[in-house]
C-alpha positions as CSV (number, residue, x, y, z in Angstrom):
1,M,74.9,-133.3,237.2
2,H,74.4,-129.6,235.5
3,W,77.7,-129.5,233.2
4,E,75.4,-126.5,231.3
5,V,76.8,-124.4,233.5
6,I,80.1,-124.9,232.3
7,A,79.1,-124.0,228.3
8,D,77.0,-121.0,229.7
9,N,79.8,-119.6,231.5
10,F,82.5,-120.9,229.2
11,D,83.8,-117.3,227.9
12,F,84.2,-115.7,231.5
13,L,86.0,-119.1,232.9
14,M,88.4,-118.4,229.3
15,K,88.9,-115.0,230.4
16,G,90.1,-116.2,233.7
17,L,92.7,-118.7,231.9
18,V,93.5,-115.7,230.0
19,T,94.5,-113.7,233.3
20,T,96.2,-116.6,235.0
21,F,98.3,-117.4,231.6
22,K,99.2,-114.0,231.3
23,L,100.5,-113.8,235.6
24,A,102.5,-116.9,235.6
25,F,103.8,-116.1,232.3
26,L,105.4,-112.7,233.6
27,S,106.1,-114.0,237.4
28,I,108.0,-117.0,235.7
29,I,110.0,-114.3,233.7
30,G,110.9,-112.1,236.3
31,S,111.4,-114.8,238.9
32,L,114.3,-117.0,236.5
33,V,116.2,-113.7,235.5
34,L,115.6,-112.8,239.8
35,G,116.4,-116.5,240.9
36,T,119.6,-116.8,238.4
37,L,121.2,-113.5,239.7
38,L,120.4,-114.7,243.3
39,G,121.6,-118.4,242.8
40,I,124.8,-117.1,241.0
41,T,125.6,-114.3,243.8
42,R,125.5,-117.1,246.2
43,Y,127.7,-119.3,244.0
44,L,130.6,-116.8,243.4
45,R,130.6,-115.9,247.8
46,I,131.0,-111.9,246.7
47,P,131.4,-110.6,250.0
48,F,128.4,-109.0,251.5
49,F,126.1,-109.0,248.1
50,S,126.2,-113.1,248.8
51,L,125.3,-112.5,252.6
52,A,122.4,-110.4,251.6
53,A,121.3,-113.1,249.1
54,A,121.4,-115.8,251.4
55,A,118.8,-113.8,254.0
56,Y,116.7,-112.6,251.6
57,I,116.6,-116.4,250.2
58,E,116.5,-117.9,253.7
59,F,113.6,-115.1,255.0
60,V,111.1,-115.5,251.7
61,R,110.8,-119.2,252.1
62,S,110.5,-118.9,255.6
63,I,106.8,-116.9,254.9
64,P,103.6,-118.4,253.3
65,L,102.7,-117.3,249.7
66,I,99.3,-116.2,251.3
67,L,100.9,-114.4,253.5
68,F,103.3,-112.2,251.3
69,I,100.5,-111.7,249.0
70,F,98.3,-109.5,251.9
71,F,101.5,-108.1,252.9
72,I,102.7,-106.6,249.4
73,H,98.9,-105.8,248.3
74,F,97.6,-104.1,251.5
75,G,100.7,-103.3,252.9
76,F,103.6,-102.7,250.8
77,L,102.6,-101.5,247.8
78,P,100.4,-98.8,249.2
79,Y,102.9,-97.3,251.6
80,I,105.6,-97.6,249.1
81,L,103.0,-95.5,246.2
82,G,101.0,-94.2,248.9
83,A,97.7,-95.9,247.6
84,Q,96.3,-99.6,246.3
85,S,97.9,-101.0,243.4
86,S,96.1,-103.4,241.1
87,F,95.5,-106.7,242.0
88,F,97.3,-107.9,239.1
89,A,100.6,-106.0,239.8
90,S,100.4,-106.9,243.4
91,S,99.9,-110.8,242.4
92,C,103.0,-110.5,240.2
93,L,105.4,-108.8,242.5
94,T,104.5,-111.3,245.0
95,L,105.1,-114.5,242.9
96,V,108.0,-113.3,241.7
97,I,109.6,-112.3,245.1
98,F,108.5,-115.9,246.3
99,T,109.4,-118.3,243.9
100,S,112.8,-116.3,242.9
101,A,113.8,-116.8,246.4
102,Y,113.3,-121.3,245.1
103,V,114.8,-120.9,241.7
104,A,117.8,-119.1,243.4
105,E,118.2,-122.2,245.4
106,I,118.3,-124.6,242.5
107,I,119.9,-122.8,240.1
108,R,123.0,-123.0,243.6
109,G,122.6,-126.3,243.6
110,G,122.9,-127.2,240.2
111,L,126.4,-124.8,240.0
112,D,127.5,-126.8,242.9
113,S,126.8,-130.0,241.5
114,I,129.8,-129.5,239.2
115,E,132.5,-132.0,239.8
116,K,136.0,-130.4,240.4
117,E,137.6,-132.3,237.5
118,H,135.5,-130.0,235.3
119,I,136.4,-126.7,237.1
120,D,140.4,-127.9,237.5
121,A,140.5,-128.2,233.6
122,A,139.0,-125.3,233.1
123,V,141.4,-123.5,235.0
124,S,144.4,-125.1,233.2
125,L,142.9,-123.7,229.9
126,G,143.2,-120.6,231.6
127,L,140.0,-119.2,231.6
128,S,139.3,-116.9,234.0
129,K,135.8,-117.1,236.9
130,L,133.9,-115.6,235.0
131,Q,134.3,-117.4,231.9
132,R,134.5,-121.1,233.8
133,L,131.0,-119.9,234.9
134,R,129.8,-119.1,231.3
135,Y,131.2,-121.4,229.2
136,I,131.8,-124.6,231.4
137,I,129.6,-124.4,234.6
138,L,126.1,-123.0,233.2
139,P,126.0,-125.5,230.5
140,I,126.1,-128.5,232.4
141,A,124.5,-126.8,235.3
142,V,121.2,-126.1,233.1
143,Q,120.8,-129.3,232.2
144,R,120.8,-130.5,235.5
145,M,118.4,-127.9,237.4
146,M,116.1,-128.5,234.4
147,P,113.5,-131.0,236.0
148,A,113.8,-128.8,239.4
149,I,113.0,-125.6,237.5
150,V,109.9,-126.9,235.6
151,S,108.5,-128.7,238.9
152,Q,108.9,-124.8,240.8
153,F,106.9,-123.3,237.6
154,I,104.4,-125.4,237.2
155,A,104.1,-125.3,241.6
156,L,104.1,-121.2,240.5
157,I,101.5,-121.9,237.9
158,K,98.9,-123.5,240.3
159,D,100.1,-120.9,242.8
160,T,98.2,-118.2,241.3
161,S,94.9,-119.6,242.3
162,L,96.1,-117.8,245.6
163,A,95.9,-114.3,243.9
164,S,92.2,-114.9,244.3
165,T,92.5,-114.0,248.0
166,I,92.9,-110.5,247.1
167,G,90.1,-109.8,244.9
168,L,92.2,-111.0,241.3
169,I,89.6,-112.4,238.8
170,E,91.6,-115.6,237.6
171,L,90.5,-119.0,237.1
172,T,89.8,-120.1,240.4
173,R,88.6,-116.7,241.2
174,S,86.2,-117.1,238.0
175,G,85.2,-120.4,239.1
176,E,83.8,-118.8,242.7
177,I,82.2,-116.3,241.1
178,I,80.1,-119.1,238.9
179,Y,79.2,-121.3,241.7
180,E,78.1,-118.5,244.1
181,R,76.1,-117.5,241.3
182,T,74.8,-120.7,240.1
183,Y,75.3,-123.5,243.2
184,H,76.9,-126.0,241.4
185,E,79.8,-126.2,243.0
186,F,81.0,-129.9,241.8
187,E,80.8,-129.3,237.7
188,V,82.8,-126.1,238.1
189,L,85.4,-127.1,240.4
190,V,85.9,-130.5,238.6
191,F,86.0,-128.1,235.6
192,I,89.0,-126.1,236.8
193,A,91.0,-129.0,238.4
194,F,90.5,-130.3,235.0
195,V,92.3,-127.3,233.2
196,Y,94.9,-126.7,235.6
197,F,95.6,-130.7,235.2
198,L,95.9,-130.5,231.9
199,V,98.0,-127.5,231.6
200,C,100.4,-128.4,234.8
201,F,100.8,-132.3,232.9
202,S,101.3,-130.8,229.6
203,L,104.7,-129.0,231.0
204,S,105.7,-131.4,232.5
205,R,105.7,-133.9,229.7
206,L,107.3,-130.9,227.1
207,S,110.3,-130.7,230.1
208,R,110.7,-134.7,229.9
209,L,110.9,-134.2,225.8
210,L,113.2,-131.4,226.1
211,E,115.2,-132.9,228.6
212,A,115.5,-136.6,226.5
213,R,116.4,-134.8,223.2
214,H,119.2,-132.7,225.3
215,Y,120.2,-136.7,226.5
216,I,120.1,-138.1,222.7
217,V,122.0,-135.0,221.4
218,S,125.2,-135.2,224.4
219,D,125.1,-138.7,223.8
220,S,125.5,-138.4,219.9
221,R,128.2,-135.4,220.0
222,E,130.1,-137.9,222.6
223,A,130.2,-140.3,220.3
224,L,131.0,-138.3,217.6
225,C,134.5,-137.1,219.4
């Protein structure tokens, strides 16, 4: 074993990890905003807009992510901008477009899961459709959607590795550069896998803690009532 290759190239690997974090963070924010808008649009069944949102979601979910990356970087953005875009911008846009379709379905499913009794109670209070969505439906739905949304964002973090296919030097590409130069594939790949595991497992545990805390607070409020 030649684990010193990790120590010798640690700074370079961490630079790639920072790029991975930046890409994942911006993609998570963008896909959450766009996915929420698409999911609510489908839930409200707004004429034309709901149909357009459904078509967008079904189309995106039917295409492999790696194909989207190539299309956005080598086809769509050069056609729109008239020049090649940066690896980072292409990767970020692709992940936002791709992940938002899955987030939208999670949002729509969460909203559709609300029991009719809650909606009827809101109607009896004279709340409008948007008020019911804001004050009654969304707060309950968010609790139910949280595990699925976190799982989707964990998948997004792992999907950032596909940005290496167009040349972005994130964590995976950093490792490739190192083992192509040193021929120590095993050590480098094990280290990269461990870093991904550490990040994704930490997010998963944090999600479970927040979910458990939410249930405790909800139970306490019900007990007080």
